[in-house]
N, CA, C and O atoms as a GROMACS GRO file, in nm:
protein
  400
    1MET      N    1   0.084  -0.118   0.000
    1MET     CA    2   0.000   0.000   0.000
    1MET      C    3   0.088   0.124   0.000
    1MET      O    4   0.188   0.131   0.072
    2ILE      N    5   0.052   0.220  -0.079
    2ILE     CA    6   0.126   0.346  -0.087
    2ILE      C    7   0.063   0.447   0.008
    2ILE      O    8  -0.057   0.474   0.002
    3ASP      N    9   0.145   0.502   0.096
    3ASP     CA   10   0.101   0.603   0.192
    3ASP      C   11   0.162   0.736   0.149
    3ASP      O   12   0.282   0.758   0.166
    4ILE      N   13   0.079   0.826   0.096
    4ILE     CA   14   0.128   0.954   0.046
    4ILE      C   15   0.157   1.046   0.164
    4ILE      O   16   0.071   1.068   0.250
    5ARG      N   17   0.278   1.100   0.167
    5ARG     CA   18   0.323   1.188   0.275
    5ARG      C   19   0.311   1.335   0.239
    5ARG      O   20   0.273   1.418   0.322
    6ASN      N   21   0.343   1.369   0.113
    6ASN     CA   22   0.346   1.509   0.074
    6ASN      C   23   0.328   1.519  -0.078
    6ASN      O   24   0.379   1.436  -0.153
    7LYS      N   25   0.255   1.621  -0.121
    7LYS     CA   26   0.237   1.651  -0.264
    7LYS      C   27   0.264   1.799  -0.284
    7LYS      O   28   0.233   1.881  -0.198
    8LYS      N   29   0.323   1.832  -0.400
    8LYS     CA   30   0.336   1.974  -0.433
    8LYS      C   31   0.342   1.989  -0.584
    8LYS      O   32   0.387   1.900  -0.657
    9MET      N   33   0.295   2.104  -0.629
    9MET     CA   34   0.298   2.137  -0.772
    9MET      C   35   0.440   2.182  -0.807
    9MET      O   36   0.501   2.260  -0.735
   10VAL      N   37   0.489   2.132  -0.918
   10VAL     CA   38   0.622   2.170  -0.966
   10VAL      C   39   0.615   2.193  -1.116
   10VAL      O   40   0.521   2.151  -1.184
   11THR      N   41   0.716   2.262  -1.167
   11THR     CA   42   0.737   2.271  -1.310
   11THR      C   43   0.858   2.183  -1.338
   11THR      O   44   0.965   2.205  -1.282
   12THR      N   45   0.842   2.085  -1.424
   12THR     CA   46   0.948   1.987  -1.446
   12THR      C   47   1.069   2.050  -1.515
   12THR      O   48   1.054   2.132  -1.606
   13ARG      N   49   1.187   2.010  -1.471
   13ARG     CA   50   1.312   2.057  -1.533
   13ARG      C   51   1.362   1.958  -1.638
   13ARG      O   52   1.451   1.989  -1.716
   14LYS      N   53   1.303   1.840  -1.637
   14LYS     CA   54   1.334   1.739  -1.739
   14LYS      C   55   1.209   1.653  -1.757
   14LYS      O   56   1.113   1.666  -1.680
   15ALA      N   57   1.209   1.568  -1.855
   15ALA     CA   58   1.094   1.480  -1.878
   15ALA      C   59   1.088   1.374  -1.768
   15ALA      O   60   1.191   1.323  -1.723
   16HIS      N   61   0.967   1.341  -1.725
   16HIS     CA   62   0.944   1.237  -1.625
   16HIS      C   63   0.831   1.147  -1.673
   16HIS      O   64   0.754   1.184  -1.762
   17MET      N   65   0.823   1.030  -1.616
   17MET     CA   66   0.712   0.940  -1.645
   17MET      C   67   0.606   0.958  -1.536
   17MET      O   68   0.639   0.960  -1.417
   18CYS      N   69   0.481   0.971  -1.576
   18CYS     CA   70   0.371   0.981  -1.481
   18CYS      C   71   0.352   0.843  -1.416
   18CYS      O   72   0.339   0.743  -1.487
   19PHE      N   73   0.349   0.839  -1.286
   19PHE     CA   74   0.334   0.714  -1.211
   19PHE      C   75   0.201   0.646  -1.241
   19PHE      O   76   0.194   0.523  -1.247
   20ALA      N   77   0.096   0.724  -1.258
   20ALA     CA   78  -0.039   0.668  -1.272
   20ALA      C   79  -0.072   0.620  -1.412
   20ALA      O   80  -0.133   0.515  -1.428
   21CYS      N   81  -0.032   0.696  -1.514
   21CYS     CA   82  -0.069   0.657  -1.652
   21CYS      C   83   0.051   0.608  -1.733
   21CYS      O   84   0.035   0.567  -1.848
   22VAL      N   85   0.169   0.612  -1.675
   22VAL     CA   86   0.296   0.572  -1.737
   22VAL      C   87   0.321   0.636  -1.873
   22VAL      O   88   0.380   0.575  -1.962
   23GLU      N   89   0.275   0.760  -1.889
   23GLU     CA   90   0.306   0.838  -2.008
   23GLU      C   91   0.398   0.953  -1.968
   23GLU      O   92   0.407   0.988  -1.850
   24GLU      N   93   0.465   1.009  -2.066
   24GLU     CA   94   0.564   1.112  -2.039
   24GLU      C   95   0.501   1.244  -1.995
   24GLU      O   96   0.400   1.289  -2.048
   25ILE      N   97   0.565   1.304  -1.896
   25ILE     CA   98   0.536   1.443  -1.858
   25ILE      C   99   0.652   1.523  -1.918
   25ILE      O  100   0.767   1.503  -1.881
   26GLU      N  101   0.621   1.610  -2.009
   26GLU     CA  102   0.725   1.683  -2.082
   26GLU      C  103   0.798   1.783  -1.993
   26GLU      O  104   0.744   1.832  -1.894
   27LYS      N  105   0.920   1.812  -2.032
   27LYS     CA  106   1.001   1.913  -1.965
   27LYS      C  107   0.927   2.047  -1.970
   27LYS      O  108   0.872   2.084  -2.073
   28GLY      N  109   0.927   2.120  -1.858
   28GLY     CA  110   0.865   2.252  -1.851
   28GLY      C  111   0.716   2.252  -1.824
   28GLY      O  112   0.654   2.359  -1.819
   29LYS      N  113   0.656   2.134  -1.805
   29LYS     CA  114   0.512   2.124  -1.778
   29LYS      C  115   0.486   2.118  -1.628
   29LYS      O  116   0.571   2.074  -1.550
   30SER      N  117   0.366   2.160  -1.587
   30SER     CA  118   0.325   2.148  -1.447
   30SER      C  119   0.296   2.002  -1.416
   30SER      O  120   0.238   1.930  -1.497
   31ALA      N  121   0.336   1.961  -1.298
   31ALA     CA  122   0.312   1.824  -1.254
   31ALA      C  123   0.300   1.823  -1.102
   31ALA      O  124   0.334   1.921  -1.036
   32VAL      N  125   0.253   1.713  -1.051
   32VAL     CA  126   0.243   1.696  -0.906
   32VAL      C  127   0.358   1.604  -0.863
   32VAL      O  128   0.369   1.491  -0.911
   33TYR      N  129   0.442   1.654  -0.774
   33TYR     CA  130   0.554   1.576  -0.721
   33TYR      C  131   0.508   1.515  -0.590
   33TYR      O  132   0.457   1.586  -0.503
   34VAL      N  133   0.524   1.385  -0.576
   34VAL     CA  134   0.471   1.312  -0.460
   34VAL      C  135   0.584   1.243  -0.384
   34VAL      O  136   0.668   1.175  -0.444
   35ASN      N  137   0.585   1.263  -0.252
   35ASN     CA  138   0.669   1.186  -0.161
   35ASN      C  139   0.576   1.088  -0.092
   35ASN      O  140   0.471   1.126  -0.041
   36ALA      N  141   0.616   0.962  -0.089
   36ALA     CA  142   0.529   0.860  -0.029
   36ALA      C  143   0.613   0.750   0.035
   36ALA      O  144   0.736   0.749   0.024
   37LYS      N  145   0.544   0.659   0.101
   37LYS     CA  146   0.608   0.540   0.158
   37LYS      C  147   0.534   0.419   0.106
   37LYS      O  148   0.411   0.416   0.099
   38GLU      N  149   0.612   0.318   0.068
   38GLU     CA  150   0.554   0.190   0.026
   38GLU      C  151   0.636   0.080   0.092
   38GLU      O  152   0.756   0.067   0.068
   39ASP      N  153   0.570   0.002   0.176
   39ASP     CA  154   0.639  -0.104   0.250
   39ASP      C  155   0.760  -0.050   0.326
   39ASP      O  156   0.869  -0.106   0.319
   40GLU      N  157   0.739   0.058   0.399
   40GLU     CA  158   0.841   0.123   0.481
   40GLU      C  159   0.959   0.179   0.400
   40GLU      O  160   1.062   0.215   0.458
   41LYS      N  161   0.945   0.186   0.268
   41LYS     CA  162   1.049   0.243   0.183
   41LYS      C  163   0.998   0.373   0.124
   41LYS      O  164   0.886   0.379   0.074
   42ARG      N  165   1.080   0.477   0.130
   42ARG     CA  166   1.042   0.606   0.072
   42ARG      C  167   1.050   0.600  -0.080
   42ARG      O  168   1.145   0.546  -0.136
   43ILE      N  169   0.947   0.655  -0.144
   43ILE     CA  170   0.946   0.664  -0.290
   43ILE      C  171   0.903   0.805  -0.329
   43ILE      O  172   0.832   0.872  -0.254
   44GLN      N  173   0.944   0.847  -0.447
   44GLN     CA  174   0.903   0.975  -0.503
   44GLN      C  175   0.862   0.949  -0.647
   44GLN      O  176   0.921   0.866  -0.716
   45PHE      N  177   0.760   1.022  -0.691
   45PHE     CA  178   0.716   1.010  -0.829
   45PHE      C  179   0.642   1.135  -0.871
   45PHE      O  180   0.607   1.219  -0.787
   46HIS      N  181   0.616   1.147  -1.001
   46HIS     CA  182   0.543   1.260  -1.058
   46HIS      C  183   0.411   1.211  -1.114
   46HIS      O  184   0.398   1.095  -1.155
   47LEU      N  185   0.312   1.299  -1.116
   47LEU     CA  186   0.181   1.273  -1.174
   47LEU      C  187   0.142   1.390  -1.264
   47LEU      O  188   0.171   1.505  -1.233
   48HIS      N  189   0.075   1.360  -1.376
   48HIS     CA  190   0.010   1.467  -1.452
   48HIS      C  191  -0.094   1.531  -1.361
   48HIS      O  192  -0.146   1.466  -1.271
   49GLU      N  193  -0.124   1.657  -1.382
   49GLU     CA  194  -0.228   1.723  -1.304
   49GLU      C  195  -0.361   1.649  -1.317
   49GLU      O  196  -0.431   1.630  -1.218
   50GLU      N  197  -0.396   1.608  -1.439
   50GLU     CA  198  -0.522   1.538  -1.462
   50GLU      C  199  -0.524   1.401  -1.394
   50GLU      O  200  -0.627   1.360  -1.340
   51CYS      N  201  -0.413   1.331  -1.396
   51CYS     CA  202  -0.406   1.201  -1.328
   51CYS      C  203  -0.424   1.220  -1.177
   51CYS      O  204  -0.492   1.140  -1.112
   52ASN      N  205  -0.363   1.324  -1.122
   52ASN     CA  206  -0.380   1.353  -0.980
   52ASN      C  207  -0.527   1.380  -0.949
   52ASN      O  208  -0.578   1.331  -0.849
   53LYS      N  209  -0.594   1.459  -1.034
   53LYS     CA  210  -0.736   1.488  -1.012
   53LYS      C  211  -0.820   1.361  -1.016
   53LYS      O  212  -0.911   1.344  -0.935
   54THR      N  213  -0.789   1.272  -1.108
   54THR     CA  214  -0.861   1.145  -1.118
   54THR      C  215  -0.843   1.062  -0.992
   54THR      O  216  -0.939   1.005  -0.940
   55ILE      N  217  -0.721   1.056  -0.943
   55ILE     CA  218  -0.692   0.979  -0.822
   55ILE      C  219  -0.763   1.038  -0.702
   55ILE      O  220  -0.816   0.964  -0.619
   56VAL      N  221  -0.765   1.169  -0.690
   56VAL     CA  222  -0.830   1.236  -0.578
   56VAL      C  223  -0.982   1.215  -0.582
   56VAL      O  224  -1.045   1.194  -0.478
   57LYS      N  225  -1.042   1.222  -0.702
   57LYS     CA  226  -1.186   1.208  -0.718
   57LYS      C  227  -1.236   1.066  -0.694
   57LYS      O  228  -1.343   1.048  -0.637
   58ASP      N  229  -1.160   0.967  -0.736
   58ASP     CA  230  -1.206   0.829  -0.735
   58ASP      C  231  -1.157   0.756  -0.610
   58ASP      O  232  -1.036   0.736  -0.594
   59GLN      N  233  -1.247   0.716  -0.524
   59GLN     CA  234  -1.213   0.649  -0.400
   59GLN      C  235  -1.146   0.513  -0.422
   59GLN      O  236  -1.080   0.462  -0.332
   60TRP      N  237  -1.163   0.453  -0.541
   60TRP     CA  238  -1.102   0.324  -0.569
   60TRP      C  239  -0.951   0.330  -0.556
   60TRP      O  240  -0.888   0.233  -0.515
   61PHE      N  241  -0.891   0.445  -0.591
   61PHE     CA  242  -0.747   0.459  -0.587
   61PHE      C  243  -0.693   0.476  -0.445
   61PHE      O  244  -0.573   0.464  -0.423
   62ALA      N  245  -0.780   0.504  -0.350
   62ALA     CA  246  -0.735   0.518  -0.212
   62ALA      C  247  -0.687   0.382  -0.163
   62ALA      O  248  -0.749   0.279  -0.191
   63GLY      N  249  -0.578   0.381  -0.092
   63GLY     CA  250  -0.527   0.254  -0.040
   63GLY      C  251  -0.453   0.175  -0.146
   63GLY      O  252  -0.363   0.227  -0.211
   64SER      N  253  -0.491   0.050  -0.164
   64SER     CA  254  -0.416  -0.039  -0.252
   64SER      C  255  -0.446  -0.017  -0.400
   64SER      O  256  -0.382  -0.080  -0.485
   65GLY      N  257  -0.540   0.071  -0.433
   65GLY     CA  258  -0.572   0.095  -0.574
   65GLY      C  259  -0.471   0.184  -0.645
   65GLY      O  260  -0.475   0.193  -0.768
   66LEU      N  261  -0.382   0.248  -0.572
   66LEU     CA  262  -0.280   0.334  -0.632
   66LEU      C  263  -0.152   0.254  -0.652
   66LEU      O  264  -0.089   0.211  -0.556
   67TYR      N  265  -0.114   0.235  -0.778
   67TYR     CA  266   0.010   0.165  -0.812
   67TYR      C  267   0.056   0.214  -0.949
   67TYR      O  268  -0.018   0.283  -1.019
   68LYS      N  269   0.176   0.178  -0.986
   68LYS     CA  270   0.232   0.224  -1.114
   68LYS      C  271   0.146   0.172  -1.228
   68LYS      O  272   0.129   0.051  -1.244
   69GLY      N  273   0.092   0.263  -1.307
   69GLY     CA  274   0.008   0.229  -1.421
   69GLY      C  275  -0.138   0.206  -1.388
   69GLY      O  276  -0.212   0.154  -1.471
   70CYS      N  277  -0.182   0.245  -1.269
   70CYS     CA  278  -0.319   0.217  -1.225
   70CYS      C  279  -0.426   0.282  -1.313
   70CYS      O  280  -0.532   0.224  -1.335
   71ILE      N  281  -0.400   0.401  -1.364
   71ILE     CA  282  -0.501   0.467  -1.448
   71ILE      C  283  -0.512   0.396  -1.582
   71ILE      O  284  -0.623   0.382  -1.634
   72LYS      N  285  -0.402   0.351  -1.639
   72LYS     CA  286  -0.407   0.274  -1.764
   72LYS      C  287  -0.491   0.148  -1.743
   72LYS      O  288  -0.574   0.114  -1.827
   73ASP      N  289  -0.469   0.077  -1.632
   73ASP     CA  290  -0.544  -0.045  -1.604
   73ASP      C  291  -0.692  -0.015  -1.586
   73ASP      O  292  -0.777  -0.090  -1.633
   74ALA      N  293  -0.723   0.095  -1.518
   74ALA     CA  294  -0.863   0.133  -1.496
   74ALA      C  295  -0.930   0.166  -1.630
   74ALA      O  296  -1.046   0.131  -1.650
   75GLU      N  297  -0.859   0.233  -1.720
   75GLU     CA  298  -0.914   0.265  -1.852
   75GLU      C  299  -0.941   0.138  -1.932
   75GLU      O  300  -1.044   0.129  -2.000
   76LYS      N  301  -0.851   0.040  -1.925
   76LYS     CA  302  -0.871  -0.086  -1.996
   76LYS      C  303  -0.994  -0.159  -1.942
   76LYS      O  304  -1.071  -0.216  -2.019
   77THR      N  305  -1.012  -0.156  -1.812
   77THR     CA  306  -1.128  -0.221  -1.750
   77THR      C  307  -1.256  -0.154  -1.795
   77THR      O  308  -1.354  -0.221  -1.827
   78MET      N  309  -1.257  -0.021  -1.798
   78MET     CA  310  -1.376   0.052  -1.842
   78MET      C  311  -1.408   0.022  -1.989
   78MET      O  312  -1.524   0.008  -2.025
   79GLU      N  313  -1.306   0.012  -2.072
   79GLU     CA  314  -1.327  -0.021  -2.213
   79GLU      C  315  -1.386  -0.161  -2.225
   79GLU      O  316  -1.474  -0.185  -2.308
   80GLY      N  317  -1.339  -0.253  -2.142
   80GLY     CA  318  -1.393  -0.389  -2.143
   80GLY      C  319  -1.539  -0.393  -2.103
   80GLY      O  320  -1.616  -0.472  -2.157
   81LEU      N  321  -1.577  -0.308  -2.008
   81LEU     CA  322  -1.716  -0.304  -1.964
   81LEU      C  323  -1.807  -0.245  -2.070
   81LEU      O  324  -1.926  -0.279  -2.076
   82LYS      N  325  -1.755  -0.157  -2.155
   82LYS     CA  326  -1.836  -0.094  -2.259
   82LYS      C  327  -1.881  -0.194  -2.365
   82LYS      O  328  -1.984  -0.174  -2.429
   83VAL      N  329  -1.805  -0.302  -2.385
   83VAL     CA  330  -1.841  -0.400  -2.487
   83VAL      C  331  -1.941  -0.505  -2.438
   83VAL      O  332  -1.990  -0.584  -2.518
   84ILE      N  333  -1.971  -0.507  -2.310
   84ILE     CA  334  -2.070  -0.601  -2.258
   84ILE      C  335  -2.208  -0.551  -2.296
   84ILE      O  336  -2.241  -0.434  -2.276
   85ASP      N  337  -2.288  -0.640  -2.352
   85ASP     CA  338  -2.423  -0.604  -2.396
   85ASP      C  339  -2.521  -0.634  -2.283
   85ASP      O  340  -2.556  -0.749  -2.258
   86PHE      N  341  -2.564  -0.528  -2.216
   86PHE     CA  342  -2.659  -0.543  -2.105
   86PHE      C  343  -2.804  -0.537  -2.153
   86PHE      O  344  -2.896  -0.546  -2.072
   87SER      N  345  -2.825  -0.522  -2.283
   87SER     CA  346  -2.961  -0.509  -2.335
   87SER      C  347  -3.028  -0.645  -2.357
   87SER      O  348  -3.149  -0.651  -2.380
   88SER      N  349  -2.952  -0.750  -2.351
   88SER     CA  350  -3.008  -0.884  -2.373
   88SER      C  351  -3.110  -0.917  -2.266
   88SER      O  352  -3.090  -0.887  -2.148
   89GLU      N  353  -3.219  -0.979  -2.307
   89GLU     CA  354  -3.323  -1.016  -2.210
   89GLU      C  355  -3.284  -1.141  -2.134
   89GLU      O  356  -3.339  -1.167  -2.027
   90GLU      N  357  -3.191  -1.219  -2.186
   90GLU     CA  358  -3.147  -1.340  -2.119
   90GLU      C  359  -3.015  -1.314  -2.050
   90GLU      O  360  -2.909  -1.339  -2.108
   91LEU      N  361  -3.020  -1.264  -1.930
   91LEU     CA  362  -2.899  -1.237  -1.854
   91LEU      C  363  -2.850  -1.366  -1.790
   91LEU      O  364  -2.931  -1.454  -1.760
   92PRO      N  365  -2.722  -1.379  -1.769
   92PRO     CA  366  -2.666  -1.503  -1.715
   92PRO      C  367  -2.684  -1.520  -1.564
   92PRO      O  368  -2.624  -1.609  -1.505
   93PHE      N  369  -2.764  -1.436  -1.502
   93PHE     CA  370  -2.785  -1.446  -1.358
   93PHE      C  371  -2.926  -1.400  -1.325
   93PHE      O  372  -2.990  -1.332  -1.405
   94PHE      N  373  -2.974  -1.436  -1.209
   94PHE     CA  374  -3.107  -1.402  -1.164
   94PHE      C  375  -3.112  -1.254  -1.125
   94PHE      O  376  -3.030  -1.209  -1.045
   95VAL      N  377  -3.208  -1.179  -1.179
   95VAL     CA  378  -3.211  -1.034  -1.159
   95VAL      C  379  -3.320  -0.992  -1.060
   95VAL      O  380  -3.302  -0.889  -0.994
   96GLY      N  381  -3.423  -1.060  -1.047
   96GLY     CA  382  -3.533  -1.013  -0.962
   96GLY      C  383  -3.560  -1.104  -0.845
   96GLY      O  384  -3.491  -1.204  -0.823
   97CYS      N  385  -3.658  -1.068  -0.772
   97CYS     CA  386  -3.698  -1.146  -0.656
   97CYS      C  387  -3.849  -1.161  -0.661
   97CYS      O  388  -3.922  -1.062  -0.668
   98THR      N  389  -3.894  -1.282  -0.659
   98THR     CA  390  -4.039  -1.303  -0.660
   98THR      C  391  -4.081  -1.374  -0.532
   98THR      O  392  -4.009  -1.460  -0.480
   99ASN      N  393  -4.194  -1.339  -0.485
   99ASN     CA  394  -4.248  -1.402  -0.364
   99ASN      C  395  -4.372  -1.481  -0.399
   99ASN      O  396  -4.482  -1.449  -0.353
  100GLU      N  397  -4.356  -1.583  -0.480
  100GLU     CA  398  -4.470  -1.663  -0.522
  100GLU      C  399  -4.478  -1.791  -0.447
  100GLU      O  400  -4.568  -1.870  -0.469
   0.00000   0.00000   0.00000
């Protein structure tokens, strides 16, 4: 589990990889610099501003949901859910409750 200790806005002096989406944060762009602890070991990483907002908004990322590439994985899961056809009348599980 990652325990975030401190966050601050920075302007990058070189390119960094975003911890959450594993895409590049370009040199000279605003980013969130994070100091944290994971398994009693100090770690530091950068986040895009938008990735930070997503993490803050979504309670799933609290606790064990925050890890390297977590936003990419969450996006893949959401894409997978979009292809499921919920309009079928024959669902593979019991949906209602009858008292007959």
